[in-house]
C-alpha positions, 0 to 999 in steps of 0.5 A: 083417271080423269078424261078431258071431256071437251077433247074426247067429245071433239075427237068422237064428233069430228072424226069423219070419212075423209076422201077429197082432203086426203093428202096424196103427196105426204108420206105416212110413216110405219111407226105412226100406223103401227101406234094407231093399230096398236090402239085398235087392237085394244077393241073388244072382240067376240069371245076375246078371240082376237082374230083381227089381222091387218094388211098394209099396202104400199106397193104401187102396183098392188095399190093400182090393181086394187083400185081397178077392182074398186072401180070394176065393183062400182065405179060406174055406178058412183060416177053416174050417181054423183052426176045425178046428184050434182045439186049441192045437197048433202047427198050430192056432196057425199056421192061426189066425194066418193066418186073422187075417191074411186077415181083417185084411190091408187094415189092414196099413200097407204091402204089398210085391209082389215081382216078377221079369221073365219068366213060367214059362208062357212058359219051358215053352212054349219047351221049358224043363223046368218044374222047372228053370224054376220053380227059375231064375225063383223062385230069382231073387226068393225070396233077395231076399224073405228078405233084405228080411225079415231087414232089416225085423226088424233094424229092428223091423219084421216080415212074412210070405211070403204067396202066397194071392192069386197064385191070382188073379194076373191080377186082382191085376196088373189092380188094380196095372197089372202088365205081362204079362211080370212074375211076382208072387212073393208079397204081404208085408204089412209093419208094425212089430211089437208088441214084438221078443221073438221066439224061435227055432221048434221044429225038428227036429235037422238030423242027422235031416234031413241025408244023406250021398251018398245019400238017407236015409243019415245024415250022422252 
């Protein structure tokens, strides 16, 4: 199979964290979500356990309750940080965008909660190294989340990876009926985007952040 590198590279380099350009008014059909999730579960998982689970939330009351938790967990911080950084800088724009989403989260048509079977605290209690346990657990769901976001982008939808509500994960689990053995990995607000003309972000040259054989030893 030959891939169209230009199209593939454009998808990989322009899939952005979308907040202000989420279209709150346009419906997101189930079949589109399921197509994207079917692609997402092709992602690798630790020991091929395939322990990911997905919770799609459309109910207005549950979305409102989760949005309240989201703001309780960090809404005041985001609002204050956005106000302090209102200088037009990239950081200021990101914080303003994040605050906008926090204040309007319940208006997003669909939430997707990615989950993985297992609990980090259980693994640590059983003697696992916390770094290894965290990498294994979250590393078994985050690749699928990114594949999901890429699939959304290719179909004219957008999202962003948020974790703020995880500060109140148990309360969210109670709202959604999530059992104790499942870990939530984030909250993905999903909507069609207002336009699709996203551009690559400014990033440092990889030659400055890539090393050969030992830390800080330049590769070129």
